[in-house]
C-alpha positions in Angstrom: 51.9 -15.1 -52.3 51.7 -18.9 -52.0 54.5 -21.2 -53.1 52.5 -22.5 -56.2 51.6 -19.0 -57.4 55.2 -17.8 -56.9 56.4 -20.8 -59.0 53.8 -20.1 -61.6 54.9 -16.5 -61.9 58.5 -17.6 -62.2 57.7 -20.0 -65.0 55.6 -17.4 -66.9 58.4 -14.9 -66.5 61.0 -17.3 -67.8 58.9 -18.2 -70.7 58.3 -14.6 -71.7 62.0 -13.8 -71.4 63.5 -16.9 -73.1 60.6 -17.9 -75.3 58.8 -21.2 -75.6 59.7 -22.1 -79.2 56.2 -21.2 -80.3 54.5 -23.9 -78.2 52.7 -23.1 -74.9 51.9 -26.8 -74.3 55.0 -27.6 -72.1 54.3 -24.5 -70.1 50.7 -25.4 -69.5 51.6 -28.9 -68.4 54.1 -27.5 -65.9 51.4 -25.1 -64.6 48.9 -28.0 -64.2 51.4 -30.0 -62.2 52.0 -27.0 -59.9 48.3 -26.5 -59.4 47.8 -30.2 -58.6 50.6 -30.1 -56.0 49.4 -29.5 -52.4 51.2 -29.5 -49.2 49.2 -32.5 -48.0 50.6 -34.6 -50.8 54.1 -33.6 -49.8 56.2 -35.7 -47.4 55.0 -34.9 -43.9 57.5 -33.1 -41.7 58.0 -34.4 -38.2 58.7 -31.6 -35.8 61.2 -32.1 -33.0 60.1 -31.2 -29.5 63.1 -30.3 -27.4 61.1 -30.5 -24.2 59.6 -34.0 -24.7 62.6 -35.9 -23.2 62.7 -33.5 -20.2 59.0 -34.0 -19.4 59.7 -37.1 -17.4 62.0 -35.2 -15.1 59.5 -32.4 -14.2 57.7 -33.1 -11.0 54.0 -32.6 -11.5 51.8 -31.0 -8.9 54.6 -29.3 -7.0 55.2 -25.6 -7.7 58.7 -24.4 -7.6 59.4 -21.1 -5.8 62.1 -19.2 -4.0 61.4 -20.3 -0.5 62.6 -23.6 0.9 59.5 -23.7 3.1 56.4 -21.7 2.8 57.3 -19.5 5.8 61.0 -18.8 5.5 63.0 -16.8 2.9 65.7 -18.6 0.9 69.2 -17.4 1.4 71.5 -18.2 -1.5 74.6 -16.2 -0.7 76.3 -13.9 1.8 78.9 -11.3 0.9 80.2 -8.8 3.5 77.2 -6.9 4.8 74.8 -8.1 2.1 72.8 -11.3 1.5 71.1 -12.6 -1.6 67.7 -13.6 -0.4 64.7 -14.6 -2.6 66.3 -13.3 -5.8 67.6 -9.9 -4.5 70.4 -8.4 -2.5 69.4 -7.1 1.0 71.1 -5.3 3.9 70.3 -5.5 7.6 67.0 -3.7 8.2 65.4 -4.6 4.8 62.1 -6.5 4.6 61.8 -9.8 2.7 58.6 -11.9 2.4 57.2 -10.4 5.6 60.5 -10.8 7.6 62.9 -8.1 8.7 66.6 -8.8 8.2 67.9 -8.5 11.7 71.5 -9.6 11.2 73.7 -10.9 8.4 76.3 -13.4 9.5 79.0 -15.2 7.5 77.1 -18.4 6.9 73.4 -17.2 7.1 70.9 -14.5 7.9 68.9 -13.9 11.1 65.3 -12.8 10.3 62.8 -11.2 12.7 59.1 -11.5 12.5 56.7 -10.7 15.4 59.4 -10.7 18.0 60.7 -14.1 17.0 64.2 -14.5 15.6 64.9 -17.2 13.0 68.3 -18.2 11.6 68.4 -19.3 8.0 71.7 -20.7 6.7 73.0 -20.3 3.2 71.6 -23.1 1.0 74.2 -25.8 0.0 73.9 -26.6 -3.7 75.1 -29.7 -5.4 78.0 -29.0 -7.8 77.1 -29.6 -11.4 80.7 -29.6 -12.5 83.5 -31.3 -10.8 86.6 -29.3 -10.3 89.9 -31.2 -10.5 93.1 -29.9 -9.1 95.9 -30.9 -11.5 98.6 -29.9 -9.1 101.8 -28.1 -9.9 
């Protein structure tokens, strides 16, 4: 049911319930006004695009992925005997992006592919928030 037909039904119902003092002319005038009203004659609504301001920050042409280079996996964290590589936790012996995890060290992972060992350190990330020490 459109807005105009809903309003029309509301006016008719109110008239039937409360009466129109014997005259239907005011009711018919209100109905004509509602029928003449269209959404195009209403005030245009400007929609807010939350991504418009961020569009200038997005680098075009470069696809973002998990690996820092096309050939090596991306190591984000190391904890005990596990490492967070390309979005999942792995142990020594697991396979990631065609590489076998040979050894997990405290600050990176050693990968093996085709007899070649490659060491990938944990990525250093810029801190978004600065942590202040207020002392004791």
